[in-house]
Every structure is written in structure tokens, then in C-alpha cells.
Steps between C-alpha positions, in 0.01 A plus 500: 500500500858373522715579795877552503644246750826341597474130554730280691452120463677239712485131524704197629603286199474128555305546811297187437798280568576693820141450629510128420828437672516761781140580568533639857802712428340620182173601682705706745726640252211610258305644785802718611576589128141621455509703831827649396374582160189681647713705731747595225220590269309722745825666608577592137143633429365193319220252543481120460253435235529120502682246686514134417343553165734262330705278718665733759468805278444864605353777290596835668398846349667829565440854372886528454754277328765637734279377803458160332887471459548599863255236611671228294850593619363506868320165448789325336747633766280357776451170321869452445595613852699253708226560764256310288449198704211322348678192372446592141656731257211624294698645203221744415508654144353834430419739223384864468326665217285813467230615252127530464271238617125455526374497857194289543348326802795548717751364242711628221501359149692567181832494325680662787401219733589243239843652406579505885404134533725398204779704631468325846528167324823599354654594831729266686444411863617778726478753186299807428438592143359848398376593156671807332161700546521439882871554518478836328246604763684345798820657400857372418582449883253216509574315177799363308512377132390130474650471155187445289520802264413719796136378513553323836714594793569341839448678819833532667642609824865417572465320831183321372681347206786372735230350726329340214837343363594362848167353561491341157848359563385366832188337347730329227738379762211351703341344176189711506 
């Protein structure tokens, strides 16, 4: 029997190169990222279904799209904080989608999971994309139009967007 779930997927694009060139820093940064993700997930009523499934990916499940969006904002804010002192800017990309999925052997399967993974792949580092289905449930305070015929939105919070922009400018200036 399908269950209605809200999925938050996250990963670190191009993490292979970071692992190759900055192994010790990456090990510390990813460990802290995973711990932070677990804390944000539990605080927002979700659970970590999988970690490290594909590269440095996370598969988080929530009963509410609003909780998934709050988790994503909290996680991105912490990762982009000037207090992030792990030597590496991870540039985590995230996506949120909700719908029905088959629950089997502690895992979820089906189009909802597949769509969320594809949406995550379209996100830029430091960005959270949310499907229209999840945005409608999460509410307009959590989502802003992404410009693709209303099918995909980006999770937005005014100060988070400013932090992302400043961090990306700093990364570009440092040649990262």
C-alpha cells in the first residue's frame, strides 16, 4: 500500500574531486555535515532513510513538506555559516518532492523518489528546489517561483539567499 511522504534529498556535487584532493578536510566536513543533517532532520520531525547511498547523498523522509523545507533551510543556513570551519565549502544541493511511494524493507520506491532525485540533480550548489506538489503543501512562505512554468520552485528565505550569494562570490574569488 502506498504511503504519502515528503522526501528531501541532498548531495554534494563533484565530491569525488574534493575527496581526491582534500581527503582529510573532506572527511571532517562530511562527518559534520551528516551529523548536522541528522540533527536538522530529527528536529523537524523527519528521519534519515539513507546516507552515503550515492556519493555523499542523503535521503530524508518527512510527514510534512513544510517540515522538509524547514529542515533544508536550517541545514543550508548552517552549511553556509561563516562559522563553518572545516576547510571545505560543500555546496550541498537539495530537492523536496512529495507524493505516494511504496515502503518496502525499510526503503521507499516509486515515481516520487525518482522525481525528487531528478529535481536534486537540477539544483545548483547551495540551492534547494521544491516541486509544485510540495510547494503547495509547504505554503508560499517557503517557496518562490523558479521560473519553469510553475512546476519547480526554489526554497527561499531572504537572508539565506544573501548568504548563498556571498558564499558563491567568495568561492569564485578563491578559484573554487
